[in-house]
N, C-alpha and C positions, 0 to 999 in steps of 0.2 A: 684318800683321794684316788680316783680312777683315771689312769692315763692310757692313751692309745699310742702304740708304736706301729708305724707302717713300714714293713720291710724287715725280714728276718736274716739279713746279712750281719756282718760284724758290727756295723754302726748301731743298728737298731737293737741287736741282741745285748750289746754292752750297756746301752741305756736302760733297756728293760730290766736287766739283772740288778743294776745299781738302784733303781727306784724300788724294785721288789725287796731288796735287802734293807731298804729304809722304810719298809712297812706299807708301801703303796700297792694297790691292785693294778695289774697291767693286762690289757688286751693287745696281743701281738698279732698283726695281720700280715699275711703275705699271699699274693695271688698264685704263687707256685705251690706245688704239693709237698715241698720240702723246705727245710731251713738251710742256711749258709749261703744263700744268694749264688753269685757266680763262682764261689769257692766250693760249691757242692761236690762231694766225692762219694763214690760207692764202690764196693767190691764187685767187679764184673763176674757174673755168674758163669759165663762160658769159659773164662780163662783164669780166674782168680786174681787178676790184676786190679790194683786200686786205681780207679779212673777219675781224673779231674774232668767233669762233664762239660765245663765251659772254658776249657783251655788250661794249660799248666799254670800252677801257682806255687812259686817258691818263696818261702818266708825269709825275709832279710830285714834287719834293723840294727841301728846303733843305739837305740833307746832302751836303757835298762828297764824303764817303767813298762814299756810295751812288752818287752821280752818276759819280764817277771809275771805280768798279768796273764799273758796267753799261756804260759806254762802252768798256771794254776789249774787249767782245765784240760790239759792233755800233755802227752810226752812227745818231745821232738827228737828226731835223729839228725845227726849232722848231714848236711847236703851242700855241695858246692855246684853251682850252675856253670857248666862248661859248654858253651854253645859252639856248634860247628856250622860252617856255611859253605854251600856250593856256589861257585862262580866260575864261569868259563870252563866248565868240565873238570874243575879241581876242587878239593876240599881244604878249607882253611879254618883257623881258630879265631873265634870272636870272644870279646871285643878285640879290636885291632891292637895287637901287641907286637913284641919284637919277633916272635915266631911268624906271625902273619906277614910282617914287613919282609922278613928274609925269605919266606916261602914265595911271596908274590913277586918280588923283584929278583929272585935268584941270587941273593946276597948272603954274606955272613957278617953282618954289621954288629958291632958292639953297641951298647946303649947310647953313648955319646955320639957315635957315628950315625946311628939311626935317627937320632933327634935332629942332627944337622942335615941329614939327607932329606927328611920329611919337611923340615923348615924351608929347604931350597925349592921344594915342589909346591909349597903352599902359596897362595895368591896373597901377597902382602899389600896389594893395592886395596884390598877389602879391609878397611879398618873398623867399620861398624856393620857387621853382617845383618841384613834385614830379612833374609829368607833362609830356609833350610839349605838350599844349594850354596848360597854365599857363605854360610857358616862352615859347610863341609870343605869348600874350596880354600877357605882361609885357614883351615886346620890341617888338612891332609893332602890337598892337591887333587888334580883331576883323575889320576889313575885309580887310586883307592876309592874315591867317590863313585866313579862309574862302576867299578867292580862290585862294591858292597852296599851302596846306598841308593843309587839312582833308580834302578829297576825295582828293588824291594820297596822303596818308598812309594813309587807309582802304584804298585799293587796294594800296599797297605792302606794308603790314604785316598787313592783314586784321583789324585791331583798331582800336578807337576811340583817338584821340590822348589821351584821358583815361587810357588803360591803359598807354601807352608811357612810358618814362623820359624825363625832360627832357634827358638827355645826348645824345639823338639829334639834337635841334635845335641844340644848342650848337655843333656842327661847322659850321653854315651861317652865312655872314657876312651882315650888313646894312651897306651902304655908302652914305655920303652924298656921293658923287661919281659920275662917270659911268663908273667902272671896272667893266666887265662880265666881267673875267677870273674864271672860276669859282674858280680856285685862287690862293693868295697865296704861291707858293713861288719860290725863286731859279731853279731849273731846271725847265723844262717842255718836253715834246716827245713825239714818236712815233718809234719805230724805223723807219728807212727801209725795211728788209726784213721788218718784222713782228717780233713777240715770239718766235715759235717759232724763228726763225733765231738770235736771241740765245741762247736756252736751248740750242739745238743746239751753238753755239760753246762755251758753258760746259761742256757735257758731252763735248766733243771731247778726250778724253784716253785713252791706251791702257790705263790701269788701271781705267777705268769700264766695267763690263759692264752692258748693259741687258737688262731682261726686261719688255718692254711687253706689254700684254694679259694680264697676270699678276696674280693676287690674292695678297696677302701670306699669307693664310690657307692657301694651297696650297703654300707654299714650306716644305720640310722641313729645309733646311740650317741648321746652327748657326753663329752669327756672334759675333765678339768683342763687338760692340755694334750695336744697331738704332736708327736715327733715323727716327721715325715721324711723318709729316705728314698722315696720314689722320684721319678722325673719331675722337676719343678714346674715345667710347662704343663704337664698332665694334671697336676693338682688344680690348676685354674681352668682346665678345659681347652687349652690351646687357643685362647681368644685372639692372639696376634701371630699365630703360627707355631710350628714345631721346631725345636732346637735340633741341629744336625748332629747325627751320630754315625759312626762306622759300626757295622755289625760283622759277625763271623759265621761262616758256614763250615761245618765239620764233616769230612768224609771218613767214616770209620772203616778200618779193615783189620783183619786178624792174620797174623803170620806165624809160622813155626819158628821156635828158637828165638834168635836175636835178629831183628830186621835191619837196624842201622847202626847198632853199637853205641848209641848215645841217646840222651833224652830228647834233644832238640837239634834239628838240622834245618837251617835257614836256606831258602832257595832265592838267590839274589838276582838271577837272570830274569828279565822281563818275559821271556818266551815261556817260562814255566808258570802256569796260571795260579798256583798256590804259593803262599808265602813261606810255609814251613811244614815240616812233619814232626809230630811229637810222638815218642814211643814211651808209654806211660809206666811200664814196669821199671824203667830206669830212674824214675822219680823215687823209687823205693829200692835202692841198690842192695839193702840188707836182705831182700827177699827175691831179687830178680833172677838169681841163678837157680832158684827152686822151681821157677815157672817154665813149663814146657812150651807154652804159647804166649803170644804177645799181642797187645792191642795198640794200634797206631791211629793217628788222625791227621789227615791233610787239612790245612787251614786255608780258607779263602776269605778275603776281606771284601766288603762292598758297602755301599751306602745303605743305612738302615731305613726300612719302610715302617709303616704304621704298626704292624704286628710283629716286628722283629725285636730281639733283645738288644738294647743299646749297650755298646761296649765302650767305644772311645769317643768322647766329645770332640767335635771338629774345631770349634772355637775360632773360626775365621771372623772377619769383620761383621758379617751379617749376623752370626750367632752371638757375638759379643754385644751388639746393640740390642738384640732381642733378649738376651740374658739380663741386661741392665733393666729392661722394662719389667721382666718377671721378678727380679729382685726388688724393685720398687713396689710391686703388688704385694710381695711377701711381707715386706716390712710394714705394710699397712694392714695386714691381716693379723688379728689378735688371736692368741691361743694356739698358734702353730709355730713349730721350729723346724727348719730345714737343715738337714745334715747329710753327710756321706757323699759318695761319688755322684749320684744322680740328683740329689737334693741341692747340690751346689754346682753341678755341671762342670766338674773338673776331673781329670785323670788322676787317680790316687792309687798308690801302692797300698798293699794290705797294712803295712806297719803305720803308714800315715793315717789311714782310715781309723785304725785302732787308737792311735795317739790322739787324734782329734776327737774321737768319741769319748775317751777318758777325760780330756779337757772339758768337753761339753757336759759330762757328768758332774764335774766339779762346779761349773757355773750353775747348772740346774739345781743341784742340791743346796747350794748357797742361796739361790733365789727362793726355793721352797721354804727353807728355814726362815728367811727374812720376810716371807709373804710378799715378795716382789715379782715383777713380770719376768718371765723367762724370755730371753732374746729370740728374735726370728732366726738369726744366724749366729753361729759360734765362731765363724771365720768369715773373712770378706771374700765372697765368691767372684768378685769382679776382677778383670785383668789389672 
């Protein structure tokens, strides 16, 4: 049987590899000229720095299955994401931890003291936070919220934190010790040769045919089944409108030596137009000291237009209603499965995308063996 996979990111590539290993012929389509989607990395010719072209990607997971799978196709080096943030003319450590609290308030609090101190500042009248702002005020109080989240969130989402769901902030930890590891997962690292090399290895199979620089809309061939990882609304031609996304603009610049001393510096003040600066040689600390020059990117967030790369699904009320309509269309469409970040209109970390793709592989292979229908969705994309 011949299958079509639309999208050469992790979700599509993992599905392509599994079907190929089970004897099926695959046509893998991607309209970009490269594989690995937004995880695409290349070695910068001018400086020698390994560049993450669509923004920094740090791999982190507590799933042994995901970690073992990805390590089949490339070597990872240990990497801990330690984010710094500028606010009010000073530099702090993120996520908010005991050092951040003591720096910000000019205190020398111990863990139990800091916990009580922040609890006294939190707004306890907010028992069921409905918005990002209410969630922040109920967790950390007004001072830390204004310093680290209010301005940054306005820039990142283009909306008042009063309009954003509380769930966005629930992902961010507050720690009452000096742990500044941004993530709390068992496995954390960066691929030694970049993410594109890993995806290339996943796709290195004789039964996988690639068609890069190709739009799915222009392919006339008929397939036994299509696995679609592109935007779900685009698949149907936007009959009821476009789902909302935020996109990113990157301003690249090169500096001598070490520009900022860390991989990521957030800029929390609203007066600074960009959200962060990433210095990419620090994502490969094992080679950073050998590089004489450095590549940095200033990041600007804005609403995505028709021809922009979609990064973050907005998922406000209007988008949720529209998504429900597209999901209904998808479930009525035979011979197509929607998966991945764009296919299900959800923000997904890499490890979640890979885990869901592996689960989708299990379901798909079972359906193929039983000669039964492959489902339209492998997860429920609705809120």
